[in-house]
ROMI-820900 format. One line per 5 residues: number of its first residue (from 1); their letters; for each residue x, y, z of C-alpha. Coordinates in steps of 0.001 Angstrom, whole numbers, plus 500000, padded with zeros to 6 digits. Last residue first. Layout:
# ROMI-820900
NUM = A = X Y Z | ...
***
This chain:
# ROMI-820900
541 = FRYHL = 372368 328317 840075 | 371749 326094 843002 | 371595 327204 846702 | 371906 325406 850177 | 372078 327412 853594
536 = LRGLR = 373053 325845 856683 | 371904 327374 859986 | 372861 329630 863085 | 370684 332000 864703 | 367988 331580 862561
531 = NLTPV = 365833 329402 864870 | 366264 332181 867268 | 364676 334729 865124 | 362072 332434 863805 | 360630 331456 867464
526 = KSMAR = 359695 327826 867436 | 363278 326580 867244 | 363985 328295 870619 | 361318 325969 872406 | 362955 322734 871015
521 = FALRA = 366406 324148 871942 | 365340 324739 875537 | 363680 321261 875866 | 366944 319764 874311 | 368853 321684 876943
516 = PLPYS = 366591 320426 879881 | 366876 316968 878666 | 370767 316644 878793 | 372454 317225 875160 | 373182 314067 873059
511 = ALEPA = 369764 314463 871075 | 371462 317590 869578 | 372843 315109 866998 | 369490 315274 865234 | 370237 318704 864147
506 = DLFSI = 366889 320734 864059 | 368452 323632 866420 | 371262 323850 863675 | 368772 325140 861325 | 368426 324055 857851
501 = ESVLH = 367504 326260 854923 | 367087 324340 851749 | 367095 324719 847920 | 367415 328580 847670 | 367972 329595 844025
496 = LGLPE = 370531 331759 843124 | 370915 334396 840268 | 372055 337185 842119 | 368375 338120 842809 | 368177 335068 844894
491 = LDSPD = 370224 336431 847720 | 367533 338078 849646 | 365865 334569 849891 | 368012 333843 852575 | 366171 336162 854924
486 = DIGWH = 368310 337305 858020 | 371788 336910 856622 | 374022 338314 859246 | 377430 340074 857799 | 379951 341547 860203
481 = LRSGS = 381544 339466 862939 | 384656 340700 864591 | 388033 339551 865521 | 390415 340158 868317 | 391224 336543 868809
476 = RTVAP = 389990 336326 872210 | 386622 337876 871275 | 385862 335804 868216 | 386878 332558 869641 | 385362 333354 872932
471 = NAVNN = 382116 333879 871604 | 380199 336063 874052 | 380319 339762 872691 | 380633 339664 868831 | 379020 336326 868799
466 = LHISV = 375871 337758 870257 | 375957 340722 867777 | 376351 338427 864724 | 373814 336055 866284 | 370942 338828 866338
461 = TNFAD = 371885 339674 862778 | 371248 336162 861337 | 374006 333740 861067 | 374928 331536 858089 | 376567 328531 857147
456 = FLLEG = 377502 327495 853579 | 376772 325200 850804 | 376601 326609 847138 | 375502 324737 844145 | 376708 324880 840316
451 = SPFRE = 376148 326073 836972 | 378257 327514 833973 | 380741 328788 836157 | 382255 332506 836369 | 379052 334682 836411
446 = VVRRL = 377632 332837 839366 | 380826 332582 841408 | 381373 336420 840787 | 377999 337241 842228 | 378760 335272 845369
441 = LSLGD = 381928 337056 846108 | 380434 340273 845438 | 377519 339533 847683 | 380028 338631 850377 | 382130 341675 849885
436 = PRTLY = 379248 344192 849998 | 377966 342383 853239 | 381138 342363 855045 | 382838 339107 855410 | 383524 337585 858671
431 = MTLGE = 379805 336135 858979 | 380240 334452 855651 | 383342 332227 856391 | 382698 329888 859333 | 382207 326995 856614
426 = AVVLV = 382372 327688 852972 | 381555 325017 850272 | 381149 326011 846566 | 380348 323078 844333 | 381317 323895 840577
421 = PRDSP = 380013 322537 837518 | 383256 322344 834887 | 384368 324668 832043 | 385446 327416 834428 | 389045 326559 835025
416 = IEDLL = 390252 328214 838431 | 393179 330785 838218 | 390661 333605 837382 | 388503 332898 840263 | 390525 335086 842783
411 = DPDTV = 390839 337918 840446 | 388323 340266 842460 | 390190 339271 845850 | 387527 338812 848545 | 388241 335256 848946
406 = SRGLT = 391758 336276 850014 | 394275 334110 848145 | 396755 331483 849014 | 395141 328954 846504 | 395600 325175 847566
401 = HRNKS = 394942 322282 845082 | 393557 318946 845682 | 393466 316526 842678 | 397114 315149 843005 | 396863 315027 846755
396 = APFLR = 399220 316315 849378 | 399064 315387 853107 | 397760 317972 855623 | 399878 319741 858063 | 402748 321484 856276
391 = ERLEV = 400220 322412 853229 | 397915 323918 856055 | 400498 326143 857390 | 401359 327901 853901 | 397809 328019 853349
386 = VEPQD = 396921 329994 856366 | 399895 332378 855759 | 398539 332914 852310 | 394913 333537 853227 | 392411 330907 852272
381 = VDYWE = 391387 328853 849279 | 391213 324826 849210 | 390484 323948 845642 | 389239 320440 844754 | 389294 319081 841223
376 = VDAPP = 386878 315984 841341 | 388245 313028 838989 | 389300 310918 842107 | 385741 311032 843443 | 385591 313018 846923
371 = DVREF = 386820 311656 850227 | 384195 313521 852587 | 386713 313267 855665 | 389964 313944 854040 | 388788 316756 851772
366 = RSDLG = 386980 318393 854843 | 390224 318335 856973 | 389606 322137 857943 | 392781 323882 858627 | 391209 327212 857277
361 = CGLHL = 389082 326458 854196 | 387923 329921 853726 | 386393 329000 850603 | 386514 325135 849704 | 385833 325528 845881
356 = VTMGP = 384929 322221 844562 | 385143 321334 840665 | 383051 318583 839485 | 383972 315834 837282 | 382043 313252 839280
351 = RLAAR = 379361 314561 841225 | 379308 315904 844945 | 376203 317070 846139 | 375231 314373 848777 | 378840 314111 850002
346 = VLDDL = 378713 318096 850605 | 375439 317737 852355 | 376650 315463 854840 | 379925 317213 855294 | 378041 320370 856104
341 = AKARV = 375893 318513 858809 | 378913 317117 860133 | 380737 320528 860222 | 377953 322136 862071 | 377278 319404 864549
336 = AVSIA = 381041 319283 865386 | 381209 323073 866142 | 378165 322964 868187 | 379388 319890 870099 | 383071 321084 870625
331 = NNARF = 382127 323532 873688 | 381249 320369 875781 | 384990 319429 875782 | 386097 322887 877138 | 387160 326081 875536
326 = GFGTF = 388812 329037 877326 | 390230 330262 874279 | 393628 330941 875616 | 393872 327062 876187 | 394995 326590 872521
321 = DYDIR = 398416 327739 873408 | 400184 327094 869979 | 402999 324864 869024 | 400998 322947 866142 | 401704 319128 865727
316 = RVADD = 399377 317937 868285 | 396693 320113 866909 | 397195 318753 863360 | 396883 314965 864623 | 393501 315957 866344
311 = AWRDH = 392337 317713 863424 | 393131 314647 861222 | 391271 312395 863351 | 388316 314225 862686 | 385719 311416 863861
306 = LMPEA = 382883 314170 863442 | 380342 313067 866358 | 382907 311564 868583 | 381365 309300 871329 | 383657 309019 874138
301 = SRNDL = 385374 312328 873364 | 388851 312678 871685 | 387504 313342 868276 | 385330 316041 869550 | 388096 317583 871452
296 = ARLYL = 390071 317539 867889 | 387160 319299 866305 | 387248 321933 869085 | 390890 322623 868558 | 390459 323173 864830
291 = TALMT = 387739 325461 865217 | 389578 327520 867764 | 392799 327452 865462 | 390398 328698 862509 | 389658 331752 864991
286 = AAPGT = 393120 332786 864693 | 392871 333664 860891 | 390019 335942 861858 | 392345 338166 864084 | 395614 336851 865222
281 = LEVPI = 397991 334027 864291 | 401458 333044 865560 | 402025 329354 864908 | 405074 327408 865845 | 405233 323994 863999
276 = RKERE = 406531 321520 866492 | 409809 320107 867055 | 409882 317131 869115 | 411487 316287 872206 | 410374 312834 873534
271 = FGFRV = 408133 312026 876203 | 406465 308988 877634 | 403742 309898 879984 | 402103 308089 882909 | 398898 309395 884615
266 = VRMAD = 397376 308502 888132 | 394030 309816 888442 | 391976 311717 891046 | 388314 312843 890795 | 387683 310432 887875
261 = RLPRV = 385749 308003 889660 | 383515 310903 891211 | 382897 312469 887740 | 382043 309047 886502 | 379610 307921 889291
256 = ANMAG = 379570 304199 889967 | 383344 304149 890636 | 382733 306728 893404 | 380290 304331 895309 | 382481 301315 894848
251 = AIRRE = 385774 303252 896152 | 383734 304404 899291 | 382402 300739 899802 | 385881 299522 899780 | 387182 302299 902136
246 = RPAMK = 384298 301109 904645 | 385275 297294 904106 | 388881 297969 905085 | 391148 298025 902006 | 392959 294959 900421
241 = AVGPL = 390490 295007 897599 | 391192 298765 896711 | 394906 297744 895965 | 393795 296631 892657 | 393267 300349 891245
236 = TTVPV = 389680 301451 890355 | 389628 304074 893001 | 392909 305643 891787 | 391568 306620 888491 | 393998 305192 885657
231 = SGRLH = 395720 307121 882760 | 398385 305444 880800 | 400810 306188 877882 | 399925 309663 877177 | 402530 311370 874784
226 = LGPVK = 404343 314409 875886 | 406509 316078 873156 | 405031 319500 873124 | 403282 320363 876288 | 400055 322181 875945
221 = IELDE = 398618 319798 873404 | 399627 316531 874896 | 398454 317987 878115 | 394950 317790 876574 | 395325 314059 876788
216 = PDGVG = 395188 314157 880564 | 391451 315269 880117 | 389797 317382 882869 | 393253 318628 884432 | 392561 320483 887816
211 = WHFRA = 394926 323247 888885 | 394661 325278 891909 | 394008 323394 895090 | 394455 325266 898428 | 396267 324907 901557
206 = GTSRL = 395345 326362 905094 | 396533 323198 906619 | 393154 322170 908600 | 391338 323511 905448 | 393115 321038 903406
201 = FGSYK = 392338 318083 905610 | 388939 318809 906314 | 388033 319451 902595 | 385261 321672 901917 | 387438 324133 900103
196 = AARVT = 388459 321285 897741 | 385316 321218 895981 | 386297 323996 893712 | 389563 322465 892772 | 387905 319122 892914
191 = WPAVV = 385489 320035 889878 | 388887 320427 887632 | 389490 316656 888224 | 392662 315912 890025 | 396054 314870 888644
186 = DFLME = 398793 312297 889702 | 402300 312052 888382 | 404551 309631 886457 | 406753 310939 883809 | 408973 309078 881281
181 = GYGFR = 412021 309834 879208 | 413055 311843 876073 | 414719 315367 875273 | 415985 315834 878969 | 416182 319576 879462
176 = EVLRR = 413382 320471 876748 | 410906 317774 878177 | 411720 318982 881767 | 411362 322497 880728 | 407990 321967 879114
171 = LLAIG = 406686 320063 882360 | 407611 322866 884469 | 406020 325807 882167 | 402756 323627 882313 | 402543 323379 885987
166 = DEEAL = 403429 326995 886408 | 400553 328064 883895 | 398385 325679 885962 | 399059 327141 889139 | 400482 324509 891249
161 = NPTLG = 399006 322763 894351 | 396914 320401 892130 | 400081 319327 890571 | 402363 317998 893486 | 400435 315282 895045
156 = EAIVL = 403185 312843 893712 | 405497 313956 891121 | 407811 311438 889494 | 410042 312193 886604 | 412091 309292 885180
151 = PPRGA = 415061 310189 882939 | 417213 307775 880915 | 420717 309042 881286 | 422678 311929 879652 | 420789 314904 881035
146 = PVEDL = 422731 315159 884481 | 420682 317072 887263 | 422233 320186 888841 | 421203 322394 885829 | 417518 321757 886880
141 = WGTET = 417862 323764 889864 | 418080 326960 887811 | 414396 327179 886691 | 412216 327856 889657 | 408598 326328 889730
136 = VSAAI = 410149 323077 891280 | 410996 325147 894396 | 414515 324363 895471 | 416334 322537 897886 | 418034 319531 896117
131 = TRHNH = 418325 316223 897757 | 420835 313226 896750 | 420765 309569 896364 | 423672 307755 894503 | 425809 307370 897559
126 = RVQPY = 423214 305925 899469 | 421359 307735 902303 | 421668 307572 905997 | 420340 311019 907586 | 416817 310426 906720
121 = LRDRL = 414991 312563 909315 | 417449 315302 909358 | 417934 315503 905429 | 414044 315651 905236 | 413797 318609 907549
116 = EVVDP = 416247 320756 905761 | 414738 319256 902301 | 411393 320585 903503 | 412711 323864 904716 | 414471 324422 901354
111 = LDVDF = 411591 323506 899121 | 411514 320207 897567 | 413426 317985 895270 | 414742 314498 895771 | 417091 313414 893240
106 = WQAEA = 418130 309779 892278 | 420991 308447 890253 | 420719 305019 888926 | 423904 302716 888926 | 423207 301220 892522
101 = PVDLR = 419686 300161 891506 | 416821 301869 893550 | 415572 299811 896475 | 411958 300926 895636 | 410737 301447 899206
96 = FPRSD = 413944 303260 900036 | 413638 305771 897057 | 409951 306115 897948 | 410327 307282 901634 | 408235 310180 901100
91 = LGCAL = 408999 313055 903523 | 408139 315811 900887 | 409369 314801 897578 | 407912 317861 895592 | 409560 316388 892617
86 = HLVVA = 411420 312998 892723 | 413676 313262 889826 | 415012 309795 888950 | 418140 309341 886552 | 418278 306037 885037
81 = DPHSA = 420954 303397 885075 | 418930 300585 885764 | 416578 301202 882778 | 414299 298594 882250 | 413912 297431 886006
76 = LFDRA = 413753 300948 886856 | 410906 301796 884621 | 409080 298819 885916 | 409654 299813 889286 | 408590 303298 888831
71 = RDDIE = 405288 301902 887629 | 404780 299856 890511 | 405923 302818 892875 | 403391 305321 891085 | 400565 302688 891600
66 = KARLV = 401302 302182 895234 | 401563 305771 896027 | 398198 306508 894524 | 396429 303635 896238 | 397841 304906 899453
61 = VAMED = 397041 308511 899178 | 393573 307743 897880 | 392733 305430 900774 | 394067 307935 903254 | 391859 310823 901872
56 = GPDLR = 388791 308667 901475 | 389137 307380 904915 | 389219 311382 906384 | 392399 313099 907259 | 391581 315833 909840
51 = LEGFD = 395116 317053 909985 | 394943 317948 913494 | 394906 314241 914259 | 398625 314181 913402 | 399710 315797 916590
46 = FDIRA = 403306 316719 916004 | 406457 315728 917465 | 407913 313561 914862 | 409831 310517 915750 | 406742 307945 915998
41 = VLEDA = 405688 309443 912434 | 409061 308770 910969 | 408947 304998 912215 | 405468 304866 910561 | 406698 306413 907298
36 = AHDGL = 409746 303700 907285 | 407166 300848 907613 | 405773 301748 904093 | 403779 298427 903472 | 402156 299944 900399
31 = VPDVR = 398798 298095 900336 | 398789 296592 904035 | 397850 293032 905049 | 397670 293030 908720 | 397351 296905 908554
26 = RSDLA = 399927 299170 910588 | 401696 300029 907228 | 398418 301520 906035 | 398352 303891 908987 | 401887 305191 908222
21 = RAHLP = 401108 305606 904677 | 398301 308055 905703 | 400140 309754 908080 | 403117 310501 905543 | 400559 311428 903283
16 = GLLTQ = 399091 314015 905647 | 402486 315182 906696 | 403146 316442 903148 | 400276 318810 903656 | 402189 321207 906017
11 = QAGTL = 403970 322445 903015 | 400934 323468 901304 | 400081 325767 904271 | 402402 325654 907197 | 405606 323732 908405
6 = RIQEA = 407127 323857 911738 | 407703 320180 912787 | 409934 319482 915949 | 411729 316205 915856 | 411307 313750 918817
1 = M = 414323 312550 920748
***
């Protein structure tokens, strides 16, 4: 007797993968060989033609399932006593395809009406296989799963249907519940979330995509304890060779265009519960977290500019929702350009026996990046709560010191020996000071030390206004910028001599931008006000 199907929306999408697996099983040389899927399709009273699966959909489903099956087999071979969570299992016959070891425990988890249908269609299951009727976004169902075995979490086709906050919360709960283990699931690129409205399959079911993952490594930041072990685009998997010529041509065309190649990936994460450093900072102190995150994103890019592996490590050790800033990988370029230009100037200015004042240091790893001579005395200066955090993140050094003081403190320099030439370095600091506080700080430096150099970045007044309304690091942290330096020669009455003024629009690294952007930068550099939106200033005294 045919089974009547009454599913709608996201639940009805489970019929699409079932049909794709059934069609694959009818091939002479199938990729997956899921004959159980074909048997189920024959028993279900439903017009599968209404789903409007195209060849690309069918190919992605089969390749994705095969990759997850293969990685799950590897895990079960090494951990025959595992507990397996098959999340949003739908009507997938994975536990039967994998021949689950008798000593393992398998849990299929899905919504109640899906589980009711699944139990009707798969009435004969082994003693170590059971279903849980619950939404994966609920919290109570995990209590039904034992936590004393090596866990494997499998989720196929789930993440795009979740809101990002629900997906991250689910992954965090899994790590917290089990403590260690492995996860296998697929992710789609962010652009596919927007493009999904044109999918005939999704439109036929009324379902929508919600969550796209641009860089799987970002999940390591959002979910403490996750460690990426593998990430592979489905169109590059070996099973493509078994596809029909039409599907092989589709895969080849997608692989030739990186965004298309990365439209869907199968990712494998190991996880181990780890204690991260909780951080709760607001205002200007929180903006240093935005800068840290952007330097980490640059380090993860295909061609990093700064190579700040220390920032990447620090981000992984901090328990903070960096996604609140709304940054993407391309936002990292401007921060990396500034930091690299300043690093280059610092290296050129360093002399043996100097004192270095790294003012408003935040969580910058500049000391590690420039590697000053051993007889240089380096002082990282910032607010006490910032210094306390950086001392937990960065290794100690006998010639590096930290001062937990505000840079506007009149007595700040009293703790620093004044018998050496000084190099003052400040990145992202002056604009957060008021003009009187900034001038007072510079004056105290000139009066305290016999000679020295100052290297810092500055905005003009126009840039100050723009950043106060449009820079997420400023607006979302509740900060505000104050001091715009329109003419650097205005600081010379303090006893400073302007050596150079370098606009970021002239940075050679901007050559990595697309041609339209480069042309725009070139045009902006011809207008003095725009050319001074952001630049590096170099003074001597």
